TIVO-294773 format. One record per residue: x, y negated, z negated of N, C-alpha, C in turn. Coordinates in steps of 0.05 Angstrom, whole numbers, padded with zeros to 5 digits, always signed. Each point is the difference from the previous one (the first is absolute). Example, Ala and Ser with C-alpha at 12.3 -4.5 7.8 and 13.67 -1.06 7.14 Angstrom:
BEGIN
+00264+00114-00156-00018-00024+00000+00018-00024+00000;-00007-00021+00014+00016-00024-00001-00015-00022-00014;
//
This chain:
BEGIN
+00143-00363-00209-00017-00007+00023+00001+00021+00021;-00020+00000+00018+00000+00019+00022+00019-00010+00021;+00017+00018+00009+00022-00006+00019-00011-00001+00028;+00009-00020+00015-00009-00002+00028+00016+00018+00018;-00014+00014+00019+00014+00016+00020-00012-00008+00027;+00016-00014+00015-00010-00009+00026-00023-00019-00004;-00022+00006+00014-00024-00017-00002-00019+00010-00022;+00006+00022-00012-00017+00011-00020+00015+00002-00027;-00015+00004-00021+00013+00002-00027-00003+00029-00010;+00017+00006-00019-00001+00026-00013-00020-00001-00023;-00021+00016+00001-00020+00000-00021+00008+00020-00022;+00013+00022+00008+00010+00020-00019+00028+00007+00007;+00018-00001-00020+00027+00008+00005+00011+00016-00023;+00013+00022+00006+00014+00016-00021+00030+00002+00007;+00016+00000-00020+00029+00002+00004+00010+00022-00019;+00009+00022+00012+00011+00022-00015-00018+00009-00022;-00026-00001+00005-00020+00007-00021+00002+00030-00006;+00003+00005-00026+00005+00028-00009-00017+00006-00025;-00011+00024+00000-00014+00009-00024+00008+00029-00005;+00011+00005-00024+00009+00027-00007-00017+00010-00024;-00006+00026+00001-00012+00014-00022+00019+00021-00009;+00016-00007-00020+00021+00019-00008+00021+00002+00022;+00004+00024+00009+00020+00005+00021-00012-00003+00028;-00027-00002+00002-00013-00001+00026-00004-00029+00009;+00008-00006+00024-00005-00026+00012-00026+00001+00016;-00021-00014-00011-00025-00001+00015+00001-00020+00023;+00015-00022-00005+00005-00020+00021+00029-00007-00001;+00014+00001+00023+00029+00000+00001+00010-00023+00018;+00007-00023-00013+00012-00023+00014-00016-00009+00024;-00025-00005-00004-00018-00007+00022+00002-00029+00007;+00005-00005+00026+00001-00027+00011-00023-00003+00020;-00018-00019-00007-00023-00005+00018-00004-00030+00004;-00008-00008+00024-00008-00027+00005-00026+00001+00016;-00022-00009-00013-00026+00000+00013-00009-00028+00004;-00006-00006+00025-00005-00028+00008-00029-00009-00006;-00003-00026-00003-00026-00012-00004-00017+00005+00024;-00025+00009-00005-00020+00003+00021+00002+00026+00016;+00016+00019-00010+00001+00026+00015-00012+00022-00017;-00008+00021+00014-00009+00025-00014+00024+00019+00002;+00011+00007-00023+00023+00017-00001-00008+00027-00011;+00004+00021+00016-00007+00027-00009+00023+00013-00015;-00006+00012-00022+00020+00012-00018-00006+00030+00000;+00017+00016+00013-00005+00028+00004+00020+00017-00015;-00008+00024-00007+00018+00019-00012-00015+00024-00010;+00013+00023-00002-00014+00024-00011-00006-00003-00029;-00016+00018-00011-00006-00001-00029+00026+00001-00016;+00002-00017-00020+00023-00001-00017+00023-00015+00011;-00004-00015+00022+00022-00015+00013+00007-00025-00014;-00018-00010-00017+00006-00025-00015-00018-00023+00008;-00021+00005+00016-00017-00022+00009-00015-00014-00023;-00014+00016-00015-00016-00012-00022+00017-00012-00021;+00023+00012-00006+00019-00012-00019+00009-00027+00010;+00006-00002+00026+00007-00026+00011-00022-00021-00003;-00025+00008+00007-00022-00019-00003-00004-00009-00029;+00003+00019-00018-00003-00008-00028+00022-00019-00010;+00024+00004+00011+00021-00020-00007-00006-00027+00012;-00011-00001+00024-00006-00025+00012-00021-00016-00014;-00017+00015-00015-00021-00013-00016+00008-00005-00029;+00024+00008-00007+00008-00004-00028-00012+00020-00019;-00012+00022+00010-00011+00020-00017+00021+00018-00013;+00022+00004+00014+00023+00013-00012+00025-00017+00008;+00020+00002-00017+00025-00016+00005+00020+00017+00016;+00015-00013+00018+00021+00015+00014+00023+00006-00019;+00014+00022+00006+00024+00006-00015+00023-00019+00008;+00000-00008+00026+00019-00020+00009-00011-00012+00026;+00013-00021+00010-00009-00013+00024-00021-00021-00007;-00011-00013+00021-00018-00022-00004-00021-00001+00022;-00021-00015-00005-00022-00004+00020-00012-00027-00004;-00009-00011+00022-00016-00025+00000-00025+00005+00015;-00023-00006-00012-00026+00005+00012-00016-00026-00001;-00007-00011+00023-00015-00025+00002+00013-00023-00016;+00027+00000+00002+00014-00023-00012+00008+00003-00029;-00007+00022-00013+00007+00004-00028+00009+00028-00005;+00011+00004-00024+00008+00027-00008-00024+00017-00006;+00000+00026+00006-00023+00017-00005-00010-00002-00028;-00026-00003-00003-00013-00001-00026-00001-00028-00012;+00014-00019+00012+00000-00027-00011-00026-00014+00008;-00008-00020-00015-00025-00015+00006+00001-00012+00028;+00024-00010+00007+00003-00012+00027-00006+00020+00022;+00009+00025-00004-00005+00021+00020-00029+00010-00001;-00009+00007-00024-00026+00013-00003-00023-00018+00009;+00003-00026-00002-00021-00019+00009-00004+00002+00030;+00020+00010+00015-00001+00000+00029-00003+00028+00011;-00003+00020-00017+00000+00028+00009-00025+00015-00008;-00011+00015+00019-00023+00018-00006+00010+00028+00006;-00011+00020-00015+00010+00027+00003-00021+00021-00005;+00003+00022+00013-00015+00024-00005+00019+00024+00000;+00006+00011-00023+00019+00021-00002-00014+00026-00009;+00003+00021+00017-00013+00025-00006-00031-00004-00002;-00013+00015-00018-00029-00002-00002-00008-00025-00014;-00018-00016+00012-00010-00024-00015-00016+00008-00024;+00004-00013-00023-00014+00007-00024-00019-00022-00009;-00025+00008-00004-00021-00020-00008-00018+00013-00021;-00015-00016-00014-00020+00011-00019-00022+00013+00015;-00005+00026-00005-00020+00015+00016-00028-00009-00005;-00006-00011-00024-00028-00007-00007-00007-00028+00009;+00019-00015+00010-00005-00027+00010-00002+00001+00031;-00014-00020+00011-00002-00002+00029+00026-00010+00012;+00002+00002+00026+00023-00011+00013+00004-00029-00005;-00022-00015+00001+00002-00029-00004+00007-00006-00030;-00011+00015-00018+00006-00005-00029+00030+00006-00005;+00010+00021+00011+00028+00006-00003+00018-00022+00010;-00007-00011+00023+00016-00021+00012-00003-00026-00016;-00024-00005-00011-00003-00024-00016+00017+00001-00025;+00002+00023-00012+00018+00004-00023+00029-00006+00008;+00008+00011+00023+00028-00005+00009+00004-00029+00006;-00020-00013+00012+00003-00028+00007+00003-00017-00025;-00015+00006-00021+00002-00015-00025+00028+00004-00012;+00009+00024+00000+00026+00006-00012+00023-00013+00015;-00004-00002+00027+00021-00012+00017-00004-00030+00004;-00020-00011-00013-00006-00029+00003-00005-00007+00030;-00016+00017+00012-00008-00005+00028-00029-00010+00000;-00006-00019+00018-00027-00011+00002-00020+00023+00006;-00023+00001-00015-00019+00023+00003-00011+00002+00028;-00001-00021+00015-00011+00002+00027+00017+00016+00019;+00025+00006-00008+00017+00017+00016-00010+00028+00001;-00015+00009-00020-00010+00027-00001-00018+00007+00023;-00019-00017+00006-00018+00005+00022+00015-00001+00027;+00019-00019+00001+00015-00003+00025+00016+00025+00007;+00014+00011-00020+00017+00023+00006-00016+00026+00004;-00023+00002-00014-00018+00022+00005-00010+00000+00029;-00007-00023+00009-00009-00002+00028+00023+00006+00019;+00024-00009-00007+00023+00004+00017+00006+00030+00004;-00005+00017-00020+00005+00028+00003-00026+00016+00005;-00021-00015+00007-00026+00013+00008-00013+00016-00022;+00001-00012-00024-00014+00012-00023-00021-00019-00012;-00006-00021+00014-00019-00019-00010-00027+00011-00007;-00010+00019+00017-00026+00011-00004+00000+00022-00021;+00023+00009-00010+00002+00020-00021+00013-00011-00025;+00001-00026-00002+00014-00013-00022-00013+00006-00027;-00027+00005+00000-00014+00005-00025+00000+00029-00008;+00011+00018+00016+00000+00028-00007+00023+00006-00020;-00005+00020-00017+00021+00007-00019+00024+00012+00015;+00023-00005-00011+00025+00011+00012-00001+00031+00001;-00012+00012-00020-00001+00030-00001-00016+00011+00024;-00018-00016+00012-00016+00009+00022+00014-00005+00027;+00023-00013+00000+00014-00006+00025+00013+00025+00011;+00000+00002+00027+00016+00021+00013+00029-00007-00002;+00018+00019+00007+00028-00005-00001+00008-00023+00017;-00011-00002+00024+00006-00022+00018-00008-00027-00012;-00024-00001-00013-00009-00025-00012+00018-00008-00023;+00009+00020-00015+00019-00006-00022+00026-00012+00011;+00009+00010+00023+00024-00011+00012-00005-00029+00008;-00023-00005+00012-00006-00027+00009-00003-00020-00024;-00011+00010-00022-00002-00017-00024+00028-00005-00011;+00018+00019+00002+00027-00005-00008+00013-00021+00016;-00005+00000+00027+00011-00021+00017-00012-00027-00007;-00026+00000-00006-00013-00025-00008+00013-00012-00024;+00006+00018-00020+00013-00009-00024+00028-00012+00006;+00014+00012+00019+00026-00010+00008-00002-00027+00013;-00022-00006+00012-00004-00025+00014-00011-00023-00017;-00007+00007-00025-00013-00020-00017+00016-00026-00003;+00026+00002-00004+00016-00024-00004+00008-00014+00026;-00012+00009+00022+00007-00011+00026+00031+00000+00004;+00012+00024-00002+00029+00002-00001+00013-00005+00027;+00026-00006+00000+00016-00002+00024+00013+00026+00007;+00003+00018-00020+00012+00026+00003-00019+00021-00010;-00004+00021+00016-00016+00023-00008+00017+00025+00000;-00001+00015-00022+00014+00025-00002-00020+00022-00003;-00003+00017+00020-00022+00019+00002+00011+00029+00002;-00009+00017-00018+00008+00028+00000-00023+00017+00009;+00001+00012+00024-00020+00017+00011-00028-00013+00001;-00003-00024+00012-00026-00013+00000-00022+00014+00016;+00008+00018+00019-00020+00014+00016-00008+00027-00011;+00010+00006-00024-00006+00026-00013-00030+00003-00004;-00011+00022+00011-00029+00005-00004-00018-00012+00020;+00010-00016+00018-00017-00013+00020-00005+00018+00024;-00024-00002+00011-00006+00015+00024+00012-00016+00024;-00001+00012+00024+00013-00014+00023-00010-00029+00004;-00026-00004-00003-00010-00028+00003+00011-00018-00022;+00002+00011-00024+00011-00016-00022+00029-00006+00004;+00015+00019+00011+00028-00005+00005+00004-00022+00021;-00017+00001+00020+00002-00021+00021-00006-00027-00012;-00020-00002-00018-00007-00025-00013+00023-00009-00018;+00013+00019-00014+00022-00007-00017+00024-00011+00017;+00005+00013+00022+00021-00010+00018-00005-00028+00009;-00025-00005+00008-00007-00027+00010+00003-00021-00023;-00009+00008-00024+00002-00018-00023+00029-00006-00006;+00017+00020-00002+00028-00004-00007+00014-00017+00021;-00006+00005+00026+00012-00015+00021-00009-00030-00002;-00025-00004-00007-00010-00028-00002+00014-00014-00023;+00006+00014-00022+00013-00012-00022+00028-00009+00008;+00014+00016+00015+00027-00008+00010-00002-00023+00019;-00021+00000+00017-00004-00022+00019-00005-00026-00014;-00010+00001-00024-00003-00024-00016+00026-00010-00013;+00021+00015+00004+00026-00007-00012+00008+00015-00024;-00017+00019-00009+00007+00016-00024+00019+00022+00009;+00015+00009-00020+00019+00023+00004-00013+00024-00012;+00000+00023+00015-00011+00024-00010+00022+00022+00000;+00006+00010-00024+00017+00023-00003-00018+00024-00004;+00001+00018+00020-00020+00022+00001+00014+00027-00001;-00006+00015-00021+00010+00027-00003-00023+00019+00007;+00006+00020+00017-00021+00018+00008+00012+00026+00011;-00015+00022-00002+00008+00025+00012-00013+00003+00028;-00018-00018+00007-00014+00002+00025+00016-00014+00022;+00017+00016+00013+00019-00011+00020-00014-00013+00023;-00023+00011+00008-00015-00012+00022-00009-00028-00007;-00009-00004-00025-00008-00026-00009+00023-00020+00000;+00022+00009-00011+00024-00016-00001+00009-00009+00028;-00001+00019+00018+00009-00005+00027-00017-00021+00014;-00026-00001-00006-00018-00019+00013+00001-00028-00012;+00008-00002-00025-00005-00025-00014+00026-00016-00007;+00022+00014-00003+00024-00012-00012+00018-00014+00021;+00011-00023-00008+00019-00014+00016+00028+00013-00001;+00007+00008-00025+00025+00014-00004-00004+00023-00020;+00019+00018+00000-00003+00024-00017+00027+00006-00013;-00001+00008-00025+00024+00011-00014-00005+00028-00009;+00019+00018+00004-00003+00028-00008+00020+00005-00023;-00011+00010-00022+00016+00005-00024+00001+00030-00005;+00023+00010-00008+00004+00028-00006+00019+00002-00023;-00008+00015-00021+00016+00003-00024+00010-00027-00010;-00018-00020+00000+00006-00026-00011+00016-00018+00018;+00009+00009+00023+00016-00016+00018-00015-00007+00026;+00005-00024+00010-00012-00008+00025+00016+00013+00023;-00013+00017+00016+00014+00014+00021-00006-00011+00028;-00020-00017+00002-00006-00012+00026-00018-00025-00004;+00003-00019+00018-00017-00024-00002-00001-00013+00028;-00024-00009+00007-00003-00013+00026-00029-00001+00008;-00005-00010+00024-00027+00000+00011-00007+00028+00008;-00026+00005+00005-00009+00027+00009+00014+00007+00026;+00002-00019+00018+00013+00005+00026+00029+00006-00003;+00014-00014-00018+00028+00005-00005+00005+00028-00011;-00017+00008-00019+00003+00026-00012-00007+00023+00019;-00020-00005+00017-00008+00021+00019+00019+00004+00023;+00016-00021+00006+00020+00002+00020-00011-00001+00029;+00017+00007+00019-00007-00001+00028-00019+00023+00008;-00015-00006+00021-00016+00021+00012+00019+00019+00016;-00004+00026-00003+00018+00020+00012-00016+00017+00019;+00013+00010+00021-00012+00019+00019+00008+00028-00009;-00020+00017-00005+00005+00027-00008-00003+00018+00025;+00021+00015+00006+00000+00017+00024+00004+00029-00008;-00018+00017+00010+00003+00029-00003+00004+00012+00028;+00024+00011+00004+00007+00012+00027+00017+00024-00004;-00002+00019+00018+00016+00025-00001+00014+00004+00026;+00024+00013-00001+00014+00009-00025+00010-00024-00015;-00002+00002-00027+00004-00023-00018+00028-00011+00002;+00021+00017-00003+00027-00010+00000+00008-00014+00026;-00008+00011+00022+00006-00012+00026-00014-00026+00003;-00026-00002-00009-00015-00025+00001+00014-00021-00017;+00009+00008-00023+00014-00018-00018+00025-00012+00013;+00016+00018+00014+00024-00010+00014-00007-00018+00023;-00022+00006+00014-00008-00017+00022-00007-00028-00010;-00017-00001-00021-00008-00026-00011+00023-00015-00012;+00019+00014-00012+00024-00013-00011+00016-00013+00022;-00001+00010+00024+00016-00011+00022-00012-00025+00012;-00025-00006-00006-00013-00024+00011+00008-00025-00015;+00004-00021+00015+00008-00026-00012-00023-00017-00008;-00025+00007+00008-00023-00017-00006-00015+00008-00025;+00012+00017-00017-00013+00009-00024+00021+00008-00021;-00010+00003-00024+00017+00008-00023-00014+00023-00015;+00014+00022-00004-00011+00021-00016+00003-00007-00029;-00022+00000-00015+00000-00008-00028+00000+00024-00018;-00016+00020+00006-00003+00022-00018-00013+00024+00015;+00001+00023-00013-00016+00023+00010-00015+00011-00024;-00025+00008+00005-00016+00011-00022-00022+00017+00012;-00004+00024-00011-00022+00018+00008+00000+00005+00030;+00024+00004+00012+00001+00006+00028-00003-00024+00019;-00001-00024-00012-00004-00024+00017+00026-00017-00002;+00006-00014+00021+00022-00019+00001-00011-00028-00002;+00010-00016-00020-00010-00027-00004+00018-00020+00014;-00012-00016+00017+00016-00019+00017-00008-00028-00006;+00019-00018+00001-00005-00029+00000+00005-00011+00028;-00021-00010+00012+00002-00011+00027-00023-00019+00005;-00002-00010+00024-00022-00018+00007-00024+00016+00011;-00024-00008-00008-00024+00014+00010-00001+00001+00031;+00011-00021+00012-00001-00001+00030+00016+00023+00013;+00018+00012-00016+00017+00022+00011-00013+00028-00004;-00024+00001-00011-00012+00026-00006-00003+00017+00025;-00010-00013+00022-00004+00016+00025+00026+00009+00011;+00021-00017-00002+00026+00008+00011+00012+00023-00016;-00004+00000-00026+00010+00022-00017-00014+00026+00006;-00026-00002+00003-00016+00024+00007+00008+00011+00027;+00001-00017+00019+00008+00008+00028+00028+00013+00000;+00018-00013-00015+00028+00011+00000+00001+00027-00012;-00015+00005-00022+00000+00026-00013-00011+00021+00019;-00023-00006+00012-00013+00019+00018+00018+00006+00024;+00012-00020+00013+00016+00004+00023+00026+00015-00007;+00008-00002-00025+00024+00015-00009-00007+00029-00008;-00026+00007+00002-00008+00028-00004-00009+00007-00028;-00005-00020-00016-00009+00005-00027-00031+00002-00001;-00010+00016-00018-00029+00002-00006-00006-00021-00022;-00015-00020+00007-00007-00021-00019-00028+00006-00010;-00003+00005-00026-00026+00006-00011-00012-00023-00017;+00017-00019-00007-00011-00022-00016+00018-00025+00002;-00013-00023+00004+00013-00026-00002-00020-00018-00016;+00009-00009-00023-00017-00015-00018+00015-00024-00011;-00012-00023+00002+00011-00024-00013-00010-00001-00028;+00017-00004-00019-00007+00001-00028+00017-00018-00017;-00012-00013-00019+00015-00015-00020-00007+00013-00027;+00019+00001-00019-00004+00011-00026-00023-00014-00014;-00017+00014-00014-00019-00012-00017+00013-00008-00026;-00013-00017-00016+00011-00007-00026+00003+00024-00017;-00018+00019+00003+00002+00025-00016+00025+00015+00008;+00007+00001+00026+00025+00013+00008+00024-00013-00013;+00000-00027+00001+00023-00015-00012+00002+00005-00030;-00023-00001-00013-00001+00003-00029+00010+00028-00008;-00009+00021+00013+00008+00027-00006+00030+00004+00006;+00009-00012+00022+00028+00002+00007+00018-00013-00021;-00008-00024-00008+00016-00015-00020+00001+00014-00027;-00024+00008-00010-00001+00012-00026+00013+00028-00001;-00005+00016+00022+00012+00026+00000+00030-00001+00004;+00009-00019+00017+00029-00003+00004+00014-00008-00025;-00011-00019-00015+00013-00008-00025-00001+00022-00020;-00022+00015-00001-00002+00022-00019+00021+00021+00006;+00003+00006+00026+00019+00021+00008+00029-00009-00007;+00005-00026+00003+00027-00010-00005+00007+00002-00030;
//
């Protein structure tokens, strides 16, 4: 059964999930808990183990060790698959059949009521192109048909690998809105993507995987950390000593000739005035918080260097 956590339940859980190919560990003792009704972003560089993890969660490949529960059942079991929709890598359909014909075949195979086909096509904004052959679809339309197929069983869990691939900016915005609406209905969406801007806008929580291991997990705000004040002043060493002596701020880091401070925005004027009155030339004061891209590159590069 799905385990309760606070007021929400765990829709997907892995415990020490591991997949080895010979001597290489593609996924290494992965522990994940993804809650019902949230959009969870799954990030990592190429070869990090994302797709291998998604395939294990769907029962397409077996783990070497460890376990997982997806929608209340073991991956690949009838109990789990009845509640899960997925789009992994490129969606595959018969090129000589229309979008609607492809979905009707899938509906019959999955014992889904045929009226669901029109409903999901409308849901992904393909209703007016339902009769066109799949071979005539653009890349973005193929992605949307893949999402429609994932929605056929009216699943409680969606596992999506790069759903915005090939979409133009307007299509990406529509996909974001659609995925968010699915979560608002109570569905759980596990979303793997290389588009960090999309992940940052849509996800409730994010996990970063590197070399098969989870290296960070949290909300976007938690991962991005505090807003910092970046100060460029000369002479640098003397300015650093002056700022270090102040009790109303904390020096966090230095980078590219700038001193990174943690303090209150209300003290910005006081800090500027103090530096100028102490005889320093202040050329830049900028409030900045790390982007998700900054965090991602720092985590993956730091782990790689280690």
